[in-house]
MDAnalysis code that builds the backbone (N, CA, C; Angstrom):
import MDAnalysis as mda
import numpy as np

u = mda.Universe.empty(639, n_residues=213, atom_resindex=np.repeat(np.arange(213), 3), trajectory=True)
u.add_TopologyAttr("name", ["N", "CA", "C"] * 213)
u.add_TopologyAttr("resid", np.arange(1, 214))
u.add_TopologyAttr("resname", ["MET", "ARG", "ILE", "LEU", "ALA", "GLU", "VAL", "ARG", "ILE", "GLU", "LEU", "GLY", "LEU", "HIS", "LYS", "GLU", "LEU", "CYS", "ARG", "GLY", "HIS", "LYS", "PRO", "GLN", "ILE", "ILE", "TYR", "LEU", "ALA", "PRO", "GLY", "SER", "GLY", "GLN", "GLU", "ARG", "GLY", "ALA", "ARG", "GLU", "VAL", "THR", "MET", "GLN", "SER", "GLY", "GLN", "ILE", "MET", "VAL", "GLY", "ASP", "HIS", "GLN", "GLY", "ILE", "TYR", "VAL", "VAL", "LYS", "LEU", "VAL", "GLY", "ASP", "VAL", "ARG", "LEU", "ASN", "LEU", "CYS", "THR", "SER", "PHE", "ASP", "SER", "PHE", "ILE", "ASP", "LYS", "MET", "PHE", "SER", "HIS", "SER", "GLU", "PHE", "ARG", "GLY", "VAL", "VAL", "PHE", "ASP", "MET", "HIS", "GLU", "THR", "GLN", "GLY", "VAL", "ASP", "SER", "THR", "THR", "LEU", "GLY", "LEU", "MET", "ALA", "LYS", "ILE", "ALA", "PHE", "ARG", "SER", "ALA", "GLU", "ARG", "LYS", "GLY", "GLY", "ARG", "PRO", "LEU", "VAL", "LEU", "CYS", "ASP", "ASP", "ARG", "GLY", "LEU", "LEU", "HIS", "LEU", "LEU", "ASP", "SER", "MET", "GLY", "PHE", "ASP", "ALA", "LEU", "MET", "ASP", "ILE", "SER", "SER", "ASP", "ALA", "ASP", "ASN", "ASP", "ALA", "TYR", "GLN", "ALA", "GLU", "PRO", "ALA", "PRO", "LEU", "LYS", "CYS", "ASN", "THR", "PRO", "ASP", "GLU", "GLN", "SER", "ALA", "ARG", "GLU", "MET", "VAL", "LEU", "GLU", "ALA", "HIS", "ARG", "VAL", "LEU", "MET", "SER", "MET", "ASN", "GLU", "GLN", "ASN", "GLU", "ALA", "THR", "PHE", "ARG", "ASP", "LEU", "VAL", "HIS", "ALA", "LEU", "GLU", "SER", "GLU", "GLN", "THR", "ALA", "LYS", "ALA", "ALA", "ALA", "ASN", "HIS"])
u.atoms.positions = np.array([
    [-36.286, -1.157, -26.373],
    [-35.926, -1.961, -25.190],
    [-35.589, -1.022, -24.028],
    [-36.042, -1.379, -22.814],
    [-35.922, -0.478, -21.672],
    [-34.479, -0.106, -21.375],
    [-33.570, -1.101, -21.360],
    [-32.175, -0.822, -21.032],
    [-31.571, 0.107, -22.074],
    [-31.830, -0.155, -23.353],
    [-31.305, 0.706, -24.418],
    [-31.834, 2.128, -24.250],
    [-33.117, 2.242, -23.917],
    [-33.700, 3.565, -23.722],
    [-33.018, 4.289, -22.573],
    [-32.706, 3.556, -21.483],
    [-32.060, 4.179, -20.334],
    [-30.689, 4.715, -20.702],
    [-29.918, 3.944, -21.477],
    [-28.578, 4.393, -21.835],
    [-28.660, 5.575, -22.791],
    [-29.641, 5.581, -23.686],
    [-29.820, 6.749, -24.549],
    [-30.217, 7.967, -23.717],
    [-30.976, 7.741, -22.630],
    [-31.284, 8.833, -21.710],
    [-29.987, 9.333, -21.082],
    [-29.106, 8.397, -20.680],
    [-27.820, 8.787, -20.095],
    [-27.035, 9.666, -21.070],
    [-26.982, 9.250, -22.326],
    [-26.236, 10.022, -23.316],
    [-26.901, 11.374, -23.563],
    [-28.235, 11.397, -23.532],
    [-28.948, 12.656, -23.691],
    [-28.677, 13.602, -22.540],
    [-28.654, 13.063, -21.324],
    [-28.340, 13.874, -20.157],
    [-26.918, 14.404, -20.246],
    [-26.018, 13.552, -20.759],
    [-24.628, 13.987, -20.924],
    [-24.554, 15.224, -21.823],
    [-25.329, 15.226, -22.928],
    [-25.341, 16.377, -23.828],
    [-25.851, 17.620, -23.109],
    [-26.896, 17.443, -22.295],
    [-27.444, 18.575, -21.548],
    [-26.422, 19.142, -20.576],
    [-25.671, 18.245, -19.915],
    [-24.648, 18.691, -18.977],
    [-23.557, 19.466, -19.707],
    [-23.220, 19.019, -20.924],
    [-22.205, 19.715, -21.721],
    [-22.654, 21.140, -22.045],
    [-23.971, 21.339, -22.158],
    [-24.494, 22.670, -22.465],
    [-24.663, 23.524, -21.217],
    [-24.322, 22.939, -20.056],
    [-24.427, 23.688, -18.816],
    [-25.784, 23.591, -18.161],
    [-26.667, 22.723, -18.676],
    [-27.994, 22.558, -18.096],
    [-27.932, 21.567, -16.945],
    [-28.906, 21.621, -16.059],
    [-29.004, 20.668, -14.946],
    [-30.378, 20.014, -14.998],
    [-30.527, 19.012, -15.858],
    [-31.846, 18.403, -16.034],
    [-32.248, 17.588, -14.815],
    [-33.563, 17.442, -14.627],
    [-34.038, 16.545, -13.598],
    [-33.996, 15.127, -14.139],
    [-33.827, 14.177, -13.238],
    [-33.576, 12.803, -13.635],
    [-34.625, 11.879, -13.038],
    [-35.184, 10.993, -13.836],
    [-36.017, 9.927, -13.304],
    [-35.103, 8.772, -12.968],
    [-35.074, 8.400, -11.703],
    [-34.148, 7.346, -11.273],
    [-34.716, 5.980, -11.612],
    [-33.960, 5.204, -12.351],
    [-34.281, 3.813, -12.631],
    [-33.100, 2.965, -12.208],
    [-33.333, 1.940, -11.426],
    [-32.260, 1.038, -11.024],
    [-31.992, 0.094, -12.173],
    [-30.852, 0.231, -12.881],
    [-30.598, -0.588, -14.074],
    [-30.595, -2.071, -13.754],
    [-31.403, -2.841, -14.483],
    [-31.374, -4.287, -14.352],
    [-32.185, -4.822, -13.195],
    [-32.690, -3.971, -12.293],
    [-33.373, -4.477, -11.117],
    [-34.862, -4.649, -11.345],
    [-35.383, -3.979, -12.404],
    [-36.804, -4.055, -12.644],
    [-37.615, -3.214, -11.681],
    [-36.966, -2.350, -10.929],
    [-37.667, -1.537, -9.949],
    [-37.371, -0.069, -10.185],
    [-38.264, 0.799, -9.732],
    [-38.041, 2.231, -9.770],
    [-38.162, 2.766, -8.361],
    [-37.398, 3.796, -8.057],
    [-37.581, 4.480, -6.790],
    [-38.670, 5.534, -6.964],
    [-39.909, 5.022, -7.186],
    [-41.017, 5.946, -7.352],
    [-41.172, 6.337, -8.810],
    [-42.385, 6.176, -9.339],
    [-42.617, 6.538, -10.738],
    [-42.938, 8.026, -10.812],
    [-41.987, 8.853, -10.423],
    [-42.180, 10.281, -10.414],
    [-40.846, 10.941, -10.711],
    [-40.912, 12.178, -11.106],
    [-39.691, 12.908, -11.402],
    [-39.102, 13.421, -10.098],
    [-37.819, 13.163, -9.891],
    [-37.164, 13.585, -8.659],
    [-35.880, 14.305, -9.000],
    [-35.482, 15.237, -8.162],
    [-34.216, 15.917, -8.354],
    [-33.167, 15.226, -7.512],
    [-32.155, 14.675, -8.169],
    [-31.105, 13.946, -7.465],
    [-29.953, 14.893, -7.149],
    [-29.255, 14.576, -6.063],
    [-28.052, 15.338, -5.729],
    [-27.011, 15.127, -6.817],
    [-26.386, 16.209, -7.247],
    [-25.347, 16.103, -8.268],
    [-24.280, 15.117, -7.820],
    [-23.897, 14.219, -8.711],
    [-22.979, 13.154, -8.343],
    [-21.546, 13.616, -8.162],
    [-20.839, 12.874, -7.328],
    [-19.427, 13.149, -7.097],
    [-18.720, 11.838, -6.763],
    [-17.518, 11.701, -7.264],
    [-16.674, 10.558, -6.906],
    [-15.515, 11.084, -6.080],
    [-15.305, 10.469, -4.917],
    [-14.196, 10.850, -4.050],
    [-13.260, 9.656, -3.918],
    [-11.963, 9.919, -3.891],
    [-10.989, 8.827, -3.855],
    [-9.901, 9.126, -2.835],
    [-9.281, 8.080, -2.349],
    [-8.175, 8.218, -1.411],
    [-7.506, 6.867, -1.221],
    [-6.382, 6.849, -0.531],
    [-5.720, 5.574, -0.253],
    [-4.929, 5.670, 1.039],
    [-4.751, 4.529, 1.660],
    [-3.958, 4.425, 2.882],
    [-3.292, 3.059, 2.888],
    [-1.972, 3.067, 2.807],
    [-1.173, 1.835, 2.832],
    [-1.658, 0.818, 1.798],
    [-1.950, 1.310, 0.598],
    [-2.311, 0.418, -0.509],
    [-3.777, 0.049, -0.594],
    [-4.583, 0.477, 0.389],
    [-6.029, 0.252, 0.319],
    [-6.678, 1.510, -0.244],
    [-7.278, 1.380, -1.420],
    [-7.885, 2.522, -2.104],
    [-9.376, 2.603, -1.788],
    [-9.855, 3.822, -1.597],
    [-11.261, 4.058, -1.303],
    [-11.892, 4.822, -2.468],
    [-13.037, 4.332, -2.910],
    [-13.830, 5.024, -3.922],
    [-15.175, 5.319, -3.280],
    [-15.438, 6.584, -2.991],
    [-16.687, 6.988, -2.360],
    [-17.594, 7.621, -3.400],
    [-18.777, 7.042, -3.565],
    [-19.746, 7.523, -4.549],
    [-20.810, 8.328, -3.815],
    [-20.931, 9.599, -4.177],
    [-21.829, 10.516, -3.471],
    [-22.906, 11.020, -4.431],
    [-24.152, 11.021, -3.970],
    [-25.239, 11.529, -4.795],
    [-25.575, 10.583, -5.934],
    [-25.904, 11.155, -7.079],
    [-26.310, 10.383, -8.257],
    [-25.132, 10.320, -9.229],
    [-24.447, 9.196, -9.263],
    [-23.202, 9.060, -10.028],
    [-23.524, 8.500, -11.408],
    [-23.168, 9.292, -12.433],
    [-23.578, 8.949, -13.790],
    [-22.427, 9.058, -14.792],
    [-22.810, 8.851, -16.035],
    [-21.886, 8.753, -17.158],
    [-20.903, 9.914, -17.251],
    [-21.346, 11.137, -16.941],
    [-20.479, 12.293, -17.151],
    [-19.232, 12.269, -16.273],
    [-19.198, 11.391, -15.240],
    [-18.031, 11.281, -14.366],
    [-17.115, 10.123, -14.752],
    [-17.560, 9.294, -15.687],
    [-16.937, 7.980, -15.829],
    [-15.598, 7.953, -16.568],
    [-15.343, 8.851, -17.513],
    [-14.042, 8.791, -18.178],
    [-12.927, 9.194, -17.223],
    [-13.184, 10.182, -16.371],
    [-12.186, 10.549, -15.361],
    [-12.019, 9.422, -14.344],
    [-13.107, 8.760, -13.999],
    [-13.055, 7.615, -13.086],
    [-12.226, 6.497, -13.700],
    [-12.399, 6.246, -15.000],
    [-11.646, 5.197, -15.674],
    [-10.154, 5.521, -15.693],
    [-9.812, 6.792, -15.870],
    [-8.400, 7.194, -15.831],
    [-7.817, 6.960, -14.446],
    [-8.620, 7.238, -13.412],
    [-8.170, 6.973, -12.044],
    [-7.923, 5.483, -11.834],
    [-8.798, 4.643, -12.396],
    [-8.634, 3.192, -12.256],
    [-7.290, 2.750, -12.813],
    [-6.941, 3.239, -14.008],
    [-5.651, 2.885, -14.605],
    [-4.497, 3.347, -13.720],
    [-4.599, 4.544, -13.187],
    [-3.546, 5.074, -12.321],
    [-3.441, 4.257, -11.034],
    [-4.576, 3.887, -10.460],
    [-4.591, 3.102, -9.225],
    [-3.871, 1.767, -9.397],
    [-4.154, 1.085, -10.494],
    [-3.547, -0.230, -10.699],
    [-2.103, -0.147, -11.185],
    [-1.633, 1.042, -11.504],
    [-0.217, 1.196, -11.887],
    [0.692, 1.275, -10.658],
    [0.108, 1.451, -9.482],
    [0.893, 1.588, -8.257],
    [1.254, 0.219, -7.694],
    [2.517, 0.018, -7.417],
    [2.981, -1.286, -6.939],
    [2.468, -1.618, -5.550],
    [2.092, -0.594, -4.758],
    [1.650, -0.849, -3.389],
    [0.166, -1.197, -3.300],
    [-0.524, -1.292, -4.440],
    [-1.947, -1.610, -4.427],
    [-2.226, -2.908, -3.681],
    [-3.193, -2.856, -2.726],
    [-3.563, -4.050, -1.964],
    [-5.060, -4.353, -2.009],
    [-5.887, -3.361, -2.325],
    [-7.316, -3.628, -2.357],
    [-8.128, -2.367, -2.517],
    [-9.472, -2.552, -2.644],
    [-10.382, -1.440, -2.898],
    [-11.599, -1.532, -1.987],
    [-12.022, -0.380, -1.482],
    [-13.274, -0.264, -0.733],
    [-14.172, 0.717, -1.476],
    [-15.399, 0.316, -1.768],
    [-16.407, 1.213, -2.322],
    [-17.312, 1.677, -1.187],
    [-17.312, 2.962, -0.906],
    [-18.182, 3.529, 0.120],
    [-19.422, 4.094, -0.572],
    [-20.571, 3.410, -0.365],
    [-21.826, 3.829, -0.994],
    [-22.843, 4.303, 0.043],
    [-22.368, 4.684, 1.220],
    [-23.279, 5.152, 2.268],
    [-24.012, 6.431, 1.869],
    [-23.400, 7.256, 1.011],
    [-24.024, 8.513, 0.599],
    [-24.459, 8.485, -0.865],
    [-24.553, 7.290, -1.428],
    [-24.961, 7.147, -2.827],
    [-26.475, 7.190, -2.943],
    [-26.972, 8.006, -3.860],
    [-28.404, 8.044, -4.154],
    [-28.748, 7.199, -5.372],
    [-27.843, 7.131, -6.324],
    [-28.090, 6.363, -7.533],
    [-26.809, 6.142, -8.306],
    [-26.763, 5.062, -9.057],
    [-25.647, 4.785, -9.969],
    [-26.247, 4.286, -11.274],
    [-25.653, 4.695, -12.387],
    [-26.133, 4.167, -13.651],
    [-25.323, 2.918, -14.010],
    [-25.742, 2.258, -15.078],
    [-25.110, 0.986, -15.429],
    [-23.674, 1.162, -15.907],
    [-23.328, 2.331, -16.434],
    [-21.944, 2.574, -16.830],
    [-21.032, 2.587, -15.604],
    [-21.472, 3.250, -14.543],
    [-20.707, 3.261, -13.298],
    [-20.570, 1.851, -12.740],
    [-21.651, 1.087, -12.781],
    [-21.602, -0.293, -12.298],
    [-20.611, -1.123, -13.107],
    [-20.554, -0.871, -14.420],
    [-19.589, -1.590, -15.253],
    [-18.159, -1.297, -14.855],
    [-17.868, -0.041, -14.479],
    [-16.521, 0.309, -14.041],
    [-16.209, -0.289, -12.674],
    [-17.217, -0.395, -11.815],
    [-17.013, -1.078, -10.535],
    [-16.645, -2.543, -10.769],
    [-17.340, -3.183, -11.701],
    [-17.018, -4.573, -12.030],
    [-15.624, -4.686, -12.628],
    [-15.260, -3.713, -13.447],
    [-13.922, -3.701, -14.046],
    [-12.852, -3.672, -12.954],
    [-13.069, -2.872, -11.917],
    [-12.123, -2.815, -10.804],
    [-12.012, -4.176, -10.137],
    [-13.145, -4.850, -9.935],
    [-13.123, -6.169, -9.288],
    [-12.305, -7.171, -10.102],
    [-12.495, -7.172, -11.416],
    [-11.748, -8.101, -12.271],
    [-10.249, -7.789, -12.251],
    [-9.906, -6.515, -12.329],
    [-8.489, -6.149, -12.330],
    [-7.844, -6.403, -10.973],
    [-8.610, -6.223, -9.904],
    [-8.082, -6.520, -8.571],
    [-7.772, -8.006, -8.429],
    [-8.641, -8.851, -8.982],
    [-8.404, -10.294, -8.941],
    [-7.143, -10.658, -9.727],
    [-6.935, -9.989, -10.856],
    [-5.733, -10.235, -11.652],
    [-4.470, -9.861, -10.878],
    [-4.582, -8.818, -10.055],
    [-3.437, -8.372, -9.253],
    [-3.342, -9.107, -7.923],
    [-4.256, -10.069, -7.716],
    [-4.327, -10.816, -6.462],
    [-4.504, -9.867, -5.277],
    [-5.320, -8.823, -5.516],
    [-5.591, -7.845, -4.464],
    [-6.799, -8.190, -3.627],
    [-7.409, -9.350, -3.889],
    [-8.586, -9.729, -3.132],
    [-9.852, -9.090, -3.671],
    [-10.977, -9.472, -3.095],
    [-12.276, -8.968, -3.524],
    [-12.509, -7.575, -2.953],
    [-12.976, -6.641, -3.766],
    [-13.328, -5.325, -3.233],
    [-14.419, -5.442, -2.174],
    [-14.429, -4.497, -1.253],
    [-15.452, -4.431, -0.216],
    [-16.393, -3.283, -0.540],
    [-17.698, -3.543, -0.504],
    [-18.712, -2.522, -0.735],
    [-19.411, -2.231, 0.588],
    [-19.443, -0.954, 0.971],
    [-20.166, -0.521, 2.164],
    [-21.436, 0.177, 1.707],
    [-22.584, -0.410, 1.996],
    [-23.850, 0.130, 1.515],
    [-24.977, -0.328, 2.434],
    [-25.803, 0.619, 2.886],
    [-26.933, 0.254, 3.742],
    [-28.276, 0.637, 3.127],
    [-28.272, 0.999, 1.844],
    [-29.502, 1.345, 1.139],
    [-30.104, 0.081, 0.526],
    [-31.338, -0.244, 0.902],
    [-31.936, -1.504, 0.455],
    [-32.106, -1.567, -1.059],
    [-32.444, -0.431, -1.679],
    [-32.598, -0.417, -3.126],
    [-31.299, -0.696, -3.853],
    [-30.226, -0.068, -3.397],
    [-28.920, -0.287, -4.013],
    [-28.409, -1.700, -3.742],
    [-28.660, -2.211, -2.542],
    [-28.251, -3.584, -2.221],
    [-28.970, -4.579, -3.125],
    [-30.257, -4.325, -3.369],
    [-31.013, -5.196, -4.269],
    [-30.458, -5.119, -5.685],
    [-30.115, -3.921, -6.117],
    [-29.540, -3.738, -7.445],
    [-28.241, -4.528, -7.594],
    [-27.338, -4.398, -6.627],
    [-26.061, -5.114, -6.682],
    [-26.280, -6.618, -6.692],
    [-27.208, -7.085, -5.858],
    [-27.487, -8.519, -5.786],
    [-28.091, -9.031, -7.082],
    [-29.033, -8.274, -7.656],
    [-29.729, -8.730, -8.858],
    [-28.801, -8.827, -10.063],
    [-27.712, -8.052, -10.040],
    [-26.779, -8.075, -11.164],
    [-25.577, -8.985, -10.920],
    [-25.531, -9.620, -9.760],
    [-24.487, -10.607, -9.494],
    [-23.198, -10.059, -8.917],
    [-23.249, -8.857, -8.331],
    [-22.026, -8.282, -7.781],
    [-21.524, -9.031, -6.545],
    [-22.400, -9.793, -5.897],
    [-21.969, -10.553, -4.727],
    [-20.971, -11.650, -5.104],
    [-20.893, -11.987, -6.392],
    [-19.916, -12.976, -6.847],
    [-18.534, -12.359, -7.038],
    [-18.474, -11.026, -7.110],
    [-17.209, -10.326, -7.356],
    [-16.690, -9.588, -6.130],
    [-17.610, -9.213, -5.225],
    [-17.253, -8.312, -4.129],
    [-17.858, -8.789, -2.818],
    [-17.264, -8.371, -1.721],
    [-17.857, -8.567, -0.407],
    [-18.702, -7.341, -0.107],
    [-19.953, -7.554, 0.258],
    [-20.890, -6.451, 0.464],
    [-21.325, -6.411, 1.918],
    [-21.110, -5.267, 2.564],
    [-21.485, -5.079, 3.964],
    [-22.609, -4.054, 4.057],
    [-23.694, -4.443, 4.719],
    [-24.825, -3.528, 4.906],
    [-24.810, -2.878, 6.284],
    [-23.725, -3.031, 7.012],
    [-23.585, -2.441, 8.339],
    [-23.360, -0.932, 8.195],
    [-24.328, -0.150, 8.648],
    [-24.248, 1.310, 8.484],
    [-23.091, 1.915, 9.266],
    [-22.623, 1.206, 10.290],
    [-21.539, 1.731, 11.131],
    [-20.170, 1.196, 10.731],
    [-20.133, 0.439, 9.644],
    [-18.868, -0.151, 9.210],
    [-17.907, 0.941, 8.733],
    [-16.771, 1.039, 9.385],
    [-15.736, 2.007, 9.006],
    [-14.478, 1.214, 8.681],
    [-14.443, 0.726, 7.425],
    [-13.432, -0.262, 7.070],
    [-12.162, 0.344, 6.489],
    [-12.039, 1.658, 6.516],
    [-10.851, 2.241, 5.915],
    [-10.400, 3.461, 6.697],
    [-9.112, 3.782, 6.543],
    [-8.530, 4.915, 7.246],
    [-8.233, 6.085, 6.320],
    [-8.363, 5.864, 5.043],
    [-8.088, 6.936, 4.080],
    [-9.127, 8.049, 4.217],
    [-8.740, 9.246, 3.829],
    [-9.647, 10.385, 3.806],
    [-9.854, 10.782, 2.342],
    [-10.920, 10.281, 1.730],
    [-11.112, 10.535, 0.295],
    [-11.366, 12.006, -0.017],
    [-10.848, 12.430, -1.164],
    [-11.022, 13.798, -1.650],
    [-11.692, 13.733, -3.021],
    [-12.387, 14.803, -3.438],
    [-13.079, 14.774, -4.727],
    [-12.135, 14.499, -5.892],
    [-12.554, 13.592, -6.761],
    [-11.827, 13.312, -7.992],
    [-12.171, 14.387, -9.009],
    [-11.150, 14.999, -9.598],
    [-11.393, 16.013, -10.616],
    [-11.926, 15.333, -11.865],
    [-13.147, 15.657, -12.234],
    [-13.809, 15.002, -13.358],
    [-14.061, 15.985, -14.490],
    [-13.550, 15.655, -15.656],
    [-13.769, 16.461, -16.848],
    [-14.877, 15.822, -17.680],
    [-15.811, 16.627, -18.150],
    [-16.909, 16.097, -18.951],
    [-16.385, 15.597, -20.288],
    [-16.636, 14.320, -20.624],
    [-16.111, 13.761, -21.872],
    [-16.902, 14.231, -23.081],
    [-16.280, 14.138, -24.265],
    [-17.036, 14.426, -25.475],
    [-17.955, 13.237, -25.773],
    [-18.856, 13.427, -26.737],
    [-19.862, 12.398, -26.994],
    [-19.240, 11.081, -27.432],
    [-18.198, 11.119, -28.258],
    [-17.570, 9.891, -28.721],
    [-16.934, 9.122, -27.572],
    [-16.230, 9.848, -26.693],
    [-15.615, 9.203, -25.524],
    [-16.680, 8.601, -24.621],
    [-17.795, 9.313, -24.485],
    [-18.885, 8.815, -23.650],
    [-19.451, 7.522, -24.223],
    [-19.647, 7.472, -25.531],
    [-20.186, 6.261, -26.159],
    [-19.221, 5.081, -26.001],
    [-17.944, 5.329, -26.164],
    [-16.962, 4.261, -26.006],
    [-16.948, 3.742, -24.567],
    [-17.099, 4.665, -23.602],
    [-17.125, 4.265, -22.206],
    [-18.364, 3.424, -21.898],
    [-19.521, 3.844, -22.410],
    [-20.750, 3.075, -22.211],
    [-20.587, 1.665, -22.778],
    [-20.009, 1.566, -23.966],
    [-19.836, 0.272, -24.614],
    [-18.906, -0.627, -23.800],
    [-17.759, -0.102, -23.383],
    [-16.820, -0.911, -22.600],
    [-17.446, -1.371, -21.285],
    [-18.104, -0.450, -20.590],
    [-18.685, -0.788, -19.292],
    [-19.738, -1.880, -19.412],
    [-20.550, -1.825, -20.458],
    [-21.599, -2.828, -20.606],
    [-21.059, -4.160, -21.106],
    [-19.961, -4.152, -21.805],
    [-19.297, -5.421, -22.142],
    [-18.794, -6.104, -20.875],
    [-18.273, -5.315, -19.944],
    [-17.813, -5.885, -18.671],
    [-18.997, -6.482, -17.909],
    [-20.117, -5.757, -17.857],
    [-21.303, -6.278, -17.176],
    [-21.761, -7.589, -17.816],
    [-21.723, -7.663, -19.138],
    [-22.127, -8.890, -19.831],
    [-21.240, -10.069, -19.455],
    [-19.968, -9.795, -19.194],
    [-19.023, -10.875, -18.890],
    [-19.221, -11.466, -17.494],
    [-20.023, -10.808, -16.661],
    [-20.188, -11.250, -15.277],
    [-21.003, -12.532, -15.150],
    [-22.083, -12.638, -15.908],
    [-22.964, -13.804, -15.787],
    [-23.925, -13.846, -16.966],
    [-24.628, -14.969, -17.104],
    [-25.531, -15.166, -18.242],
    [-26.702, -14.193, -18.211],
    [-27.193, -13.878, -17.016],
    [-28.329, -12.957, -16.923],
    [-27.957, -11.579, -17.444],
    [-26.786, -11.074, -17.035],
    [-26.347, -9.767, -17.535],
    [-26.089, -9.813, -19.034],
    [-25.563, -10.939, -19.508],
    [-25.306, -11.054, -20.942],
    [-26.604, -10.917, -21.727],
    [-27.660, -11.579, -21.238],
    [-28.952, -11.490, -21.913],
    [-29.544, -10.092, -21.790],
    [-29.363, -9.468, -20.631],
    [-29.943, -8.147, -20.385],
    [-29.337, -7.081, -21.286],
    [-28.013, -7.127, -21.458],
    [-27.319, -6.042, -22.143],
    [-26.905, -6.376, -23.570],
    [-27.217, -7.594, -24.047],
    [-26.768, -8.009, -25.388],
    [-27.277, -7.063, -26.476],
    [-28.577, -6.783, -26.468],
    [-29.151, -5.934, -27.519],
    [-28.571, -4.524, -27.464],
    [-28.372, -4.027, -26.256],
    [-27.788, -2.693, -26.100],
    [-26.390, -2.641, -26.699],
    [-25.555, -3.617, -26.345],
    [-24.174, -3.631, -26.830],
    [-24.141, -3.779, -28.345],
    [-24.990, -4.639, -28.878],
    [-25.035, -4.802, -30.337],
    [-25.473, -3.509, -31.011],
    [-26.446, -2.814, -30.415],
    [-26.915, -1.555, -30.989],
    [-25.812, -0.498, -30.969],
    [-25.089, -0.406, -29.863],
    [-24.002, 0.571, -29.770],
    [-22.861, 0.222, -30.726],
    [-22.572, -1.080, -30.873],
    [-21.537, -1.498, -31.818],
    [-21.934, -1.155, -33.244],
    [-23.214, -1.330, -33.558],
    [-23.697, -1.004, -34.907],
    [-23.601, 0.499, -35.169],
    [-23.970, 1.301, -34.168],
    [-23.854, 2.751, -34.300],
    [-22.398, 3.157, -34.498],
    [-21.503, 2.510, -33.739],
    [-20.071, 2.817, -33.828],
    [-19.538, 2.479, -35.220],
    [-19.948, 1.325, -35.751],
    [-19.513, 0.911, -37.084],
    [-20.042, 1.863, -38.154],
    [-21.306, 2.261, -37.999],
    [-21.904, 3.170, -38.966],
    [-21.210, 4.543, -38.954],
    [-20.889, 5.031, -37.783],
    [-20.202, 6.329, -37.679],
    [-18.802, 6.252, -38.291],
    [-18.112, 5.121, -38.047],
    [-16.771, 4.956, -38.597],
    [-16.812, 4.903, -40.117],
    [-17.834, 4.213, -40.661],
    [-17.962, 4.120, -42.115],
    [-18.287, 5.487, -42.726],
    [-19.099, 6.277, -42.017],
    [-19.484, 7.586, -42.525],
    [-18.320, 8.561, -42.542],
    [-17.333, 8.321, -41.687],
    [-16.182, 9.215, -41.606],
    [-15.086, 8.887, -42.611],
    [-15.296, 7.816, -43.376],
    [-14.308, 7.424, -44.377],
    [-14.807, 7.719, -45.786],
])
């Protein structure tokens, strides 16, 4: 299945990054059914930048943001929601080249937790048509306000790079599983898209646990 293959590619790339390699990446927009060119392209190394101003937190996604950044991103999410002054979140995607489905799952997780805290809907700043189509096709417009205005400057914070530690393979698999469960919870289409993937990862997790006993 295409989605399962993509996530296995993500995990394979994660292993390469752990070895210090910088593999080239074929960009596939998860769930959109589209490719940004059926050719091999070198993407800008991904970076997550974060900041806050008076309780409004900014998450700026730069370059190609993938699985190897996500456990540190998830730790930041927990820290962000532990602050009593939290009022809302802005995702700045003006410099984003690509996001994988694990990153998208964490973005959805932020939206759900923000709603629980009555922090309102996150705001997404994005003027890339491919990324806008991806967000729309996966139902993010039901969770977030999306602005395609390239000149929109909706925050005063000055984001700084988030220190990201490369996770081990087990942590990476757990993160992929959690993120895709969140995506499945968004709508019926995502549930159908990611069901086989989640079941496959759960089966692998169960098999590994049994082998360790």
